[in-house]
N, C-alpha and C positions, 0 to 999 in steps of 0.2 A: 640048247638054250638053258642057261642056269636061271633064268627069270622065274619060271613057274616053281621050281623046288624052293627057291629062296623067298619069294614074295607071294607065291600063289596066284589065283586068278585075278586078284585085284590089280596086281602089277600089269598083268596082260591087258586087263580092261582100261587101265589108265594109259598105257602106251597106245592102244587102239584108238581111244578118245582123243589123245593128243595128236596122233598121226592124222586122224580124220579132220580135227580142227585146222591143222597146218594146210592140208590140202584144200579145205573149204575157204581158207584165207586167200590162197592163190587163186581159186576159182572166182571168188567175189571180186578180186582185184581185176581179173580179166573182164568180168562182167560189167564193172564200173567203167573201165576203159572203153568198152564198146557200147555203153549206155543202155544196158539191157535192163529191163524193168525188174527182173528177179534178183538183181544185186542188192537192192535195199532190204528185201525180205531175208535173204541169206545172211546179210550183215547183222540184221536184228536177231536171227536165230543163233548167231555166234555168241552174242553177249552172254548168256548163262554159262556156256562152255568156257568162255574166256575167264569168267569169274571162278568157276570151279577148278580150272586148271592153272589159275594164276598166270594167264597170258595177257599182258596189257595191250591196248590198242596204240598206246604211245610208247615206242621202244625206248625212249630216253629213261623211262621208269626202271627198266632192267639195269640200265647203267648205274642209276642212282642207288639201286638196291645193292649192287655189287660193292660200292664204295661206303656204304653205310651198314655194315653187318650188325645184327642184333636189333635192328628197327623194323621188324616184320610187321608190326601193327601199322606203322607209317606206310609201308609198302602195300599192304592190303588196302588201306584207305585211299592211296593214290590209284590203285587199280579200279576201285569202285567208282572214284571220281572220273577217271578216264573213260570208263564204260558208260557212265551217265552222260558225260559230255558227247561221246559218240552217238548214243541213242537219241539225244536231243538234236544233234546236228543232222542225223539221218532224217528225223521227223521234220526239221525246219527247212533243210536245204536240198535233200535228195528227192525232190518232188516226183513228177511223173516224167521220166525222160522219154525220149523218142524211141520208137520200135518197141 
């Protein structure tokens, strides 16, 4: 694996964090589908990692970023806004589901 010699431990840590985030997104989706209480808290816990790894909750932001190269500040602002909206919607609408 060429990652460690080329990028060091930071590259490995970022890949591990990104992979863990992707798995937790799938797990939270399943938890939300089955209305399990922990889904809301897992989704809250994902917000800082989504911001750190630039993984927006609204996938269309990735498409917009692809077609507007050089606008990284706008991309970052859109990610922050999407995560703020996600946090607010979790607080407002993801009350206490059954089970």
